[in-house]
C-alpha positions in Angstrom: 0.0 0.0 0.0 2.8 2.4 0.9 4.4 1.8 -2.5 1.2 2.5 -4.3 0.7 5.7 -2.5 4.2 6.8 -3.3 3.7 6.0 -6.9 0.4 7.9 -7.0 2.0 10.9 -5.3 4.8 10.9 -7.8 2.4 10.8 -10.7 0.3 13.6 -9.2 3.4 15.7 -8.8 4.4 15.1 -12.4 1.0 16.3 -13.7 1.1 19.5 -11.6 4.5 20.6 -12.9 5.5 22.1 -16.2 8.6 22.9 -18.3 8.3 26.3 -19.9 5.0 27.7 -21.2 4.3 28.8 -24.7 4.3 32.6 -25.1 1.0 34.2 -25.9 0.6 35.1 -29.6 0.8 38.8 -28.7 4.4 38.3 -27.5 7.4 37.5 -29.7 10.3 35.3 -28.5 13.7 36.8 -29.1 15.0 33.5 -30.5 12.2 33.2 -33.1 12.6 34.2 -36.7 10.4 37.3 -36.1 12.3 38.1 -32.9 15.6 38.0 -34.7 14.2 40.3 -37.5 13.0 42.7 -34.9 16.3 42.6 -33.0 18.2 43.4 -36.2 15.9 46.3 -37.0 16.1 47.7 -33.5 19.9 47.4 -33.7 20.0 49.2 -37.0 17.8 52.0 -35.4 20.2 52.4 -32.5 17.7 51.1 -29.9 19.8 48.3 -28.4 22.7 50.2 -26.8 21.4 49.0 -23.3 21.2 45.4 -24.5 24.9 44.6 -24.7 26.0 45.6 -21.2 23.0 43.9 -19.8 23.4 40.7 -21.8 27.0 40.5 -20.6 25.6 40.3 -17.0 22.6 38.2 -17.6 21.4 36.2 -14.6 18.5 33.7 -14.6 16.7 34.1 -11.4 17.5 31.3 -9.0 14.0 31.4 -7.3 10.6 32.0 -8.9 10.2 35.1 -6.7 13.7 36.5 -7.2 12.9 38.5 -10.4 13.4 41.8 -8.6 16.8 41.0 -7.1 18.0 39.2 -10.3 17.1 42.3 -12.3 18.8 44.6 -9.8 22.0 42.5 -9.8 22.1 42.5 -13.6 21.8 46.3 -13.8 24.3 46.9 -11.0 26.9 44.7 -12.7 26.2 46.3 -16.1 26.9 49.7 -14.4 30.2 48.3 -12.9 28.8 48.9 -9.4 31.3 47.8 -6.8 29.5 46.3 -3.8 32.6 46.7 -1.6 32.3 43.2 -0.3 33.6 39.9 -1.5 31.3 37.7 -3.6 33.5 34.6 -3.9 37.3 34.1 -3.6 38.8 37.5 -4.1 36.0 38.8 -6.4 33.7 41.7 -5.6 30.5 41.2 -7.6 26.8 41.5 -7.2 24.7 38.4 -7.0 21.1 37.8 -5.8 22.5 36.7 -2.4 24.6 39.8 -2.1 21.5 42.0 -2.2 20.3 40.9 1.2 20.7 44.0 3.4 23.2 44.0 6.2 20.3 45.3 8.3 17.7 42.8 7.0 16.2 42.7 10.5 15.5 46.4 10.3 14.5 47.0 6.7 13.0 43.5 6.0 15.0 42.7 2.9 16.0 39.2 3.8 16.3 36.5 1.1 13.9 34.3 3.0 11.2 37.0 2.9 11.8 37.7 -0.8 11.8 34.0 -1.5 8.5 33.5 0.2 6.7 36.8 -0.8 8.6 38.3 -3.7 8.8 42.1 -3.6 6.5 44.9 -4.5 7.5 48.1 -6.1 8.0 50.1 -2.9 10.1 47.3 -1.4 12.2 47.2 -4.5 12.9 51.0 -4.3 14.0 50.8 -0.7 16.2 47.7 -1.4 18.0 49.8 -4.1 18.4 52.7 -1.6 19.8 50.3 1.0 22.6 49.6 -1.4 23.2 53.2 -2.3 21.7 53.0 -5.8 20.4 56.2 -7.3 16.9 55.3 -8.3 14.3 57.4 -10.1 11.0 55.6 -9.9 7.8 56.5 -11.8 4.4 54.9 -11.7 2.7 54.8 -15.0 -0.9 53.6 -14.6 -2.8 54.1 -11.4 -0.9 57.1 -10.0 -0.2 58.7 -13.4 3.0 60.2 -12.2 4.2 60.1 -15.9 2.3 59.8 -19.1 2.9 57.0 -21.6 4.7 59.4 -23.9 7.1 60.4 -21.0 7.7 56.7 -20.3 8.5 56.1 -24.0 10.9 59.0 -23.8 12.8 57.4 -20.9 12.9 54.1 -22.7 14.2 55.8 -25.8 16.9 57.7 -23.9 18.1 54.6 -22.0 18.0 52.3 -25.0 19.9 54.6 -27.4 22.5 56.0 -25.0 26.0 55.0 -26.2 27.3 55.5 -22.6 24.8 52.9 -21.3 24.9 54.6 -17.9 21.1 54.4 -17.2 18.9 51.3 -17.2 15.2 50.8 -16.7 13.8 48.0 -14.6 10.2 47.6 -15.3 7.6 46.2 -12.9 4.6 44.9 -14.7 1.7 42.4 -14.6 2.4 39.2 -16.5 -1.4 38.7 -16.5 -1.9 41.8 -18.6 0.4 40.2 -21.2 -1.6 36.9 -21.2 1.0 35.1 -19.1 0.7 33.1 -15.9 1.6 34.7 -12.6 1.2 38.4 -12.0 3.8 40.9 -10.8 7.2 40.7 -12.5 10.4 42.7 -12.7 12.7 42.8 -15.7 15.3 45.2 -17.2 14.3 46.7 -20.5 17.0 45.4 -22.9 16.1 47.6 -25.9 13.6 49.5 -27.9 12.3 49.0 -31.4 11.6 52.6 -32.2 9.5 52.4 -35.3 7.3 49.5 -34.0 7.2 50.8 -30.4 8.3 47.5 -28.9 10.5 46.8 -25.8 12.7 43.8 -25.2 12.2 42.3 -21.8 
């Protein structure tokens, strides 16, 4: 009986897991034929200046809820930010684990909390401030701090800057894009100017 229960449990676990999910038709995979065409066009238009320093520092989030700290680590490394503490061996580098605050018991930015609950936009802002990062944050929809056109202007400026000294981390709802889950953080890797598309 125990063996049958274990087998049944194993089968149930298998059916409740998944490996990747197809993108909704409204989204374009970078590695698809269309994605490659759009990438080339965006490159020719000068809208991928931010892509290259970010791609050199790409991190796949190690936990489903670590999109915020993975994004922040990528951007900090792309900016050549020195965390002033050792990552591994003699190297100073920013990883997800390095973003736990020294005062986690005060500010609440512990890896366990982020692992269990993720982060909201306000928590993300304060995490950046805890690490001395100069952040300008804007809310686009509900609070209307900036207009859509102003947002496009920020994206254009960041994506076309040859100095690549400013990056945008977007916080958006995956549901609104037809994906599973909800809140997500991702750096904006580039902008297709003529088609008004961003690479996330």
